[in-house]
Residue, then its C-alpha position, 0 to 999 in steps of 0.5 A: m499499500r502507498g503511503p499518504t504522502s505519495w498519493p498522486a493528485g487526482r482521484l485515488r482508487v483503492d488499487g492506487r490508480v487515478g480514475g474518475m468518480p470514485e464509487g461508495h466502496t472506494i470512499h469507505a476504503i479510503a476512509g479506512r486508509i486515512e484513519h489508519a495512517f492518521g488516527g490519533t495524530r495531529p496532521e498538518v492541515s493547509s490549503p495550497q491554493g487558499r480556497f479552503a484556508e479558513s477550513a484548514a485553519l479550524l482543523q490545524g493542530r487538532e487530533l484526527v479521531s476518526a474517518s468514516a464514509a456514508g455513501k460518497h461522503l467522507t467524514s472525519s472527527s476531531p475533538g473541539t470541532p463544531s461538526s464533522t468535516s464532510t467531503s463529497a466525492 
């Protein structure tokens, strides 16, 4: 399995290749990989192009407790955040 820092730009499939719109099972698998790689840590969070700087600032320095999926929605939870962060694929 590839490490999170080597994920290619674009949409990552479970098999490690870049493809089109992921299906729900792919989002569930990626949630598991994120939780395994980052659960219990305080990952660096940024917005390289600045589009999500405000959201990144809310998450910066917070512990990632869990990552999960519901359909094609990827969510994560951290203590002290107002609600889960959700990303639609």
